[in-house]
C-alpha positions as CSV (number, residue, x, y, z in Angstrom):
1,M,83.3,104.0,166.6
2,K,80.1,105.3,165.1
3,K,81.9,108.4,163.7
4,S,84.5,106.1,162.1
5,L,81.9,104.0,160.4
6,L,80.0,107.0,159.2
7,A,83.2,108.6,157.7
8,L,84.0,105.3,156.0
9,S,80.6,105.0,154.5
10,L,80.7,108.6,153.2
11,T,84.1,107.9,151.6
12,L,82.8,104.8,149.8
13,V,79.8,106.7,148.5
14,L,82.0,109.5,147.1
15,F,84.5,107.0,145.5
16,S,81.6,105.1,143.9
17,C,80.1,108.2,142.4
18,K,83.5,109.3,141.0
19,K,84.0,105.8,139.4
20,E,80.6,106.0,137.6
21,E,81.4,109.4,136.1
22,T,84.5,108.1,134.3
23,T,83.1,105.1,132.5
24,S,82.5,106.7,129.2
25,D,83.9,104.9,126.2
26,F,86.6,106.4,124.0
27,A,87.0,105.1,120.4
28,A,90.1,106.2,118.6
29,T,90.1,106.4,114.8
30,D,93.0,106.7,112.4
31,V,95.6,105.9,115.1
32,T,99.1,106.2,113.6
33,G,102.5,104.9,114.6
34,T,105.9,104.2,113.0
35,S,107.2,101.5,110.8
36,T,110.8,101.1,109.6
37,V,111.8,100.2,106.0
38,K,115.3,99.0,106.0
39,G,117.7,96.8,103.9
40,N,121.0,96.4,102.2
41,V,122.1,97.4,98.7
42,N,125.1,96.0,96.8
43,K,126.5,95.5,93.3
44,N,128.4,92.7,91.6
45,V,132.1,93.0,90.8
46,I,134.7,90.9,89.0
47,T,137.2,89.0,91.2
48,P,139.6,86.0,90.7
49,N,137.8,82.7,91.1
50,G,140.8,81.0,92.7
51,A,141.3,78.7,89.8
52,G,143.0,81.0,87.4
53,G,139.8,82.5,86.0
54,W,137.4,85.2,86.9
55,T,133.9,85.5,88.4
56,N,131.3,88.3,88.5
57,N,129.2,86.8,91.3
58,N,130.9,88.5,94.2
59,R,129.4,91.7,95.6
60,I,130.4,94.8,97.4
61,N,128.1,97.1,99.4
62,M,127.0,100.4,97.8
63,A,127.1,103.7,99.7
64,G,125.1,106.8,98.6
65,V,122.1,105.0,96.9
66,V,118.9,106.9,97.4
67,V,115.8,105.0,98.6
68,T,112.3,106.6,98.8
69,V,109.0,105.4,100.3
70,K,105.7,106.9,99.2
71,V,102.6,106.5,101.3
72,N,99.2,107.8,100.2
73,K,97.3,109.8,102.9
74,G,93.7,108.8,102.1
75,G,91.7,106.0,100.5
76,A,92.0,102.3,100.9
77,G,95.4,101.5,102.2
78,G,96.0,105.1,103.0
79,L,97.4,106.6,106.2
80,Y,94.1,108.2,107.2
81,P,91.4,105.9,105.7
82,N,88.6,107.4,107.9
83,A,89.4,111.0,106.9
84,V,89.1,113.1,103.8
85,A,92.8,113.3,102.9
86,N,94.6,113.7,99.6
87,G,98.1,113.5,98.4
88,A,101.0,111.5,99.7
89,D,103.9,111.6,102.0
90,V,107.4,110.8,100.6
91,Y,110.2,109.6,102.9
92,S,113.8,109.2,101.7
93,G,117.1,107.9,102.9
94,T,120.6,107.1,101.7
95,T,122.6,103.9,102.1
96,D,125.6,104.2,104.4
97,A,129.2,102.9,103.9
98,N,128.0,99.4,104.5
99,G,125.2,99.6,102.0
100,N,122.5,99.7,104.7
101,Y,119.6,102.1,105.0
102,A,116.7,102.6,107.5
103,I,113.8,104.9,106.9
104,N,111.1,105.6,109.5
105,V,107.7,105.9,108.0
106,K,104.4,106.9,109.5
107,S,101.9,104.0,109.4
108,N,98.7,102.7,111.1
109,S,97.3,99.5,112.7
110,N,95.3,98.6,109.6
111,G,98.3,98.7,107.3
112,V,99.3,101.3,104.7
113,S,100.3,100.6,101.1
114,A,103.8,101.8,100.5
115,L,105.7,102.2,97.2
116,I,109.4,101.6,97.7
117,T,111.9,102.8,95.1
118,I,115.6,102.2,95.1
119,D,117.3,104.5,92.5
120,G,119.5,103.0,89.8
121,F,122.8,104.5,88.7
122,T,125.5,104.4,86.1
123,G,129.1,103.6,86.8
124,T,131.8,101.0,86.0
125,Q,131.9,97.3,86.6
126,D,135.2,97.1,88.4
127,T,137.7,94.3,89.1
128,I,139.0,93.9,92.6
129,I,142.2,92.0,93.3
130,N,143.6,91.8,96.8
131,N,141.4,94.8,97.8
132,V,142.8,96.9,94.9
133,T,140.1,98.2,92.6
134,K,140.7,98.3,88.8
135,T,138.3,100.5,86.9
136,G,136.2,98.4,84.5
137,L,133.8,98.9,81.6
138,Y,131.0,101.5,81.7
139,A,127.8,99.9,82.9
140,T,124.3,100.7,84.1
141,Y,122.7,99.4,87.3
142,A,118.9,99.2,87.1
143,G,117.0,100.4,90.2
144,L,114.1,98.7,91.9
145,Q,110.4,99.8,92.3
146,S,108.8,97.2,94.5
147,P,105.1,96.2,94.3
148,L,102.9,97.9,96.8
149,T,104.0,96.8,100.3
150,T,101.8,96.9,103.4
151,L,103.4,98.5,106.5
152,F,101.9,98.0,109.9
153,M,102.8,100.4,112.8
154,G,105.4,98.9,115.2
155,Q,106.6,96.5,112.6
156,N,109.7,96.6,110.4
157,I,110.1,95.4,106.8
158,T,113.3,94.6,104.9
159,I,113.8,95.3,101.2
160,N,117.2,94.4,99.9
161,H,118.5,95.0,96.3
162,N,121.3,93.3,94.4
163,F,122.5,95.6,91.6
164,T,123.7,93.7,88.5
165,A,125.8,95.5,85.9
166,T,124.7,95.7,82.3
167,N,127.7,96.8,80.2
168,V,127.0,99.5,77.7
169,S,128.0,98.2,74.3
170,S,127.9,101.5,72.5
171,N,129.8,104.7,73.2
172,P,127.9,106.4,76.1
173,N,128.9,109.8,74.7
174,L,126.3,109.1,71.9
175,I,123.7,110.0,74.5
176,N,123.6,113.8,74.4
177,I,123.0,114.7,78.1
178,G,122.2,118.4,78.8
179,T,119.8,120.4,81.0
180,A,116.3,121.8,81.1
181,S,114.5,124.2,83.4
182,L,110.9,124.5,84.5
183,S,109.2,127.2,86.6
184,G,105.9,128.6,87.5
185,S,103.7,130.0,90.2
186,I,101.2,128.4,92.7
187,S,98.1,130.2,93.9
188,I,95.5,129.5,96.6
189,N,91.8,130.5,96.6
190,M,90.7,133.0,99.3
191,I,87.3,134.5,100.0
192,L,86.7,138.0,98.4
193,T,84.5,140.7,99.8
194,T,84.0,144.2,98.2
195,K,82.3,147.3,99.6
196,T,81.2,150.2,97.4
197,G,79.1,153.3,97.8
198,T,78.4,155.8,100.5
199,N,76.4,153.2,102.4
200,P,78.6,150.2,101.9
201,T,77.1,146.8,101.5
202,T,79.2,143.6,101.5
203,V,79.1,141.4,98.4
204,V,80.7,138.0,98.7
205,G,82.1,136.9,95.4
206,G,83.4,133.5,94.2
207,G,86.8,134.1,95.7
208,T,90.1,135.2,94.5
209,N,93.4,133.4,93.8
210,I,96.5,134.8,95.6
211,A,100.1,133.7,95.6
212,V,100.9,131.0,98.2
213,P,103.4,132.0,100.9
214,A,107.1,131.2,100.8
215,G,108.3,127.7,101.8
216,I,105.6,125.5,100.1
217,T,107.3,122.3,98.9
218,V,106.9,121.5,95.2
219,Y,107.7,118.0,93.8
220,M,108.7,117.0,90.3
221,S,109.1,113.5,89.0
222,L,111.0,113.1,85.7
223,D,110.1,109.7,84.1
224,K,113.7,108.8,83.2
225,D,116.8,110.4,84.5
226,P,119.6,110.0,81.8
227,T,122.2,108.7,84.3
228,L,120.0,106.7,86.7
229,L,117.7,105.4,83.9
230,V,114.7,105.4,86.3
231,P,112.3,108.1,87.4
232,K,114.0,110.8,89.5
233,L,112.3,113.0,92.1
234,Y,113.2,116.6,92.6
235,T,112.0,119.1,95.2
236,T,112.0,122.8,95.6
237,T,110.1,125.5,97.6
238,T,108.1,128.6,96.7
239,D,109.5,132.1,97.2
240,A,107.7,135.1,98.7
241,A,105.8,135.6,95.4
242,G,104.6,132.0,95.2
243,R,107.0,131.1,92.5
244,Y,109.0,127.9,92.2
245,A,111.7,126.7,89.8
246,F,113.5,123.5,88.9
247,T,116.7,124.7,87.3
248,N,119.2,122.9,85.1
249,F,118.1,119.3,85.8
250,A,119.7,116.6,83.6
251,T,117.9,115.5,80.5
252,V,118.7,114.4,76.9
253,A,118.3,115.6,73.3
254,S,114.8,115.3,71.7
255,T,116.0,112.6,69.2
256,T,117.3,110.2,71.9
257,P,115.4,106.8,71.6
258,G,113.7,105.6,74.7
259,F,113.5,108.9,76.5
260,L,110.0,110.6,76.6
261,Q,111.2,113.0,79.4
262,N,107.7,113.6,80.8
263,A,107.4,115.2,84.2
264,T,104.7,115.3,86.9
265,I,104.7,118.4,89.2
266,W,102.6,118.3,92.3
267,I,102.0,119.8,95.8
268,S,100.7,118.0,98.9
269,D,97.8,119.0,101.1
270,Y,98.3,122.4,102.8
271,A,96.9,123.1,106.2
272,S,96.1,126.8,106.6
273,N,93.3,129.3,107.1
274,R,91.0,130.4,104.2
275,D,91.2,134.2,104.8
276,T,89.0,137.0,103.5
277,V,90.5,139.5,101.0
278,R,88.8,142.8,101.4
279,I,88.4,145.6,98.8
280,V,86.7,148.8,100.1
281,N,85.8,151.4,97.4
282,G,88.3,149.9,95.0
283,V,91.2,150.0,97.5
284,N,92.7,146.9,99.1
285,A,91.9,146.7,102.8
286,P,93.5,144.5,105.6
287,T,92.8,140.8,105.2
288,T,90.5,139.2,107.7
289,A,91.5,135.8,109.2
290,G,89.2,133.0,108.1
291,P,88.4,129.4,109.2
292,S,91.2,126.8,109.5
293,G,91.3,123.7,107.3
294,V,93.1,122.0,104.5
295,F,93.6,123.0,100.9
296,G,93.7,119.9,98.7
297,N,96.7,118.8,96.7
298,A,97.1,119.6,93.0
299,T,99.0,118.1,90.1
300,T,100.1,119.3,86.6
301,N,102.1,117.6,83.8
302,Q,104.7,118.7,81.3
303,G,106.0,116.5,78.5
304,G,109.1,116.5,76.3
305,L,111.5,118.2,78.7
306,Y,114.5,117.9,76.5
307,N,117.9,119.8,76.3
308,N,117.6,123.5,76.5
309,E,113.8,123.5,77.3
310,N,112.7,126.3,79.6
311,R,109.1,126.0,80.6
312,N,108.5,129.2,82.5
313,A,104.7,129.4,83.0
314,T,103.8,126.1,84.6
315,N,101.2,127.6,86.9
316,F,98.6,125.8,89.0
317,S,96.5,126.2,92.1
318,F,95.7,124.2,95.2
319,G,92.4,122.3,95.1
320,G,89.3,122.9,97.1
321,F,89.2,123.9,100.8
322,T,87.9,121.6,103.5
323,A,87.3,123.4,106.8
324,N,88.2,121.7,110.1
């Protein structure tokens, strides 16, 4: 009996000690989750009103409409408000045959500010009689760019859009639609060391810019697409030499009223190492791996991208490096 009591007492002491060792607090910061932006997109059509006339109030669902959600990474309303983060994440989706879309977006518990854009388009305002479609007049359907919307993780938000046709009164062929191209290279700043002489000494310079690797995503937003009549987002990636190109995107002639054709080109934050480039007695030596961290995003602009323009030297570099 005494042995049993002694063993029980020893067990309680050990359990008590273990419990005291695991009472440290853990405070999580910038906890993220997922929100869903969803909705329905439709357009108006002409149908019989049942009294011998016509109405343009009835609607059909629209398939293939592109919807994008942009969320800033840092700052007030950003995804990581407690961290030094730049740039933005862009999510996209397309409406299905029933005009519905659903886009999963990373968010947090404090709420992130999201810019939601539904692309417009050009087409015809058709007439539907007994499920038979009769092609109608050429028309434009203006898109939607919602005010900043707050998304909380674990919660869904619904953004619907009803397209309404605006008939084009003039001949649409008067708008001279053609193409333009834009290209350039993107570089990244690495540490540079040089050694010279018979008794080499290392001199650390201010760094050197080298081409980024292949596969870096580059974004371009054109302020007015000639068919959608709203800003249009393009993406491409860099090749092995750090070059990128947006080739033969739609634009208009320089004399077209209402079209500035200004573009913003940008790259998001890039997580990588800042390596050391070595030059020994004037000869390139193997690169030394450096600290890990994030190279900041960068942006450049080009204006007047009209028909036949070919901007082939739109070069820029990632911003400063922040080590982990």
